[in-house]
N, C-alpha and C positions, 0 to 999 in steps of 0.2 A: 521418521527421525525421532530420537528421544527428546524429552522435554528440555534437557540441559544442553542441547545442541546450540552452538553459537550462530544464530541466524540474524540477518539484518534485512529489514524491509527498505528497499530503495524506492522512494516515492518522488514523483515530480508533478508540478502543476503549472500550467501556462494560463495567464489571466486570472490567477487565484493564488492563495497562500495556504500552505499546509499548516493547520493549527496544531493538530496532534496526530500521531500514528501509534497504534498499539498492535503488536504481533504476539499472539498467544496460542498455545496448543490446547485443543479441546480435550478435556479429561477423558480417559478410557477410549481414545480413538487415535487414528493416525492423521487426523485433520488439524490443520493450523488455520487460524483466522486472523486476517488483517483488517483493522478498522481505521479509517482515515476521516478526520474532520477537516473540512476545507471551507475557507472563506473566499467567496467569489466577488468580483467586481460587478456592480449593478448592470444588468442587461448583457453580461458577457457570456461567451461560450468558454467554459473552463475545460482544458484538455488535461486529463489525468493519466498517469502511467505508473505502474508499480511492478516490481519483481523481487524475488528473494535472493540474497547473496549469503554465502557461507563457505567455509573451507577454502577461501581464496578464489572463489569463482561464482558465477551466476548459477543458481540452482533451479530456477523455475522459468516457466514461460512468462512473457510480458503481458500484463493486463492493461488494456487501454479503454478509456471511457470519455465521452463528452457529456458535460453537464451544462445546461443552459440555466443561468441564474434568473429567476423570475422575481 
């Protein structure tokens, strides 16, 4: 997709808070990068999920991850 495509990163966190999320296209490639900063509760297992939305629909697979705050 072109760099000017209107995409939205839909991100969720359980037992944590999304501090920032940045979605950008890597120059001279067809690759997009999503960077998520998360603050987790002490000793918690944070459940993270993300997908891309655009053109009025879901455009990507759903990424799921568990992060144990140490």
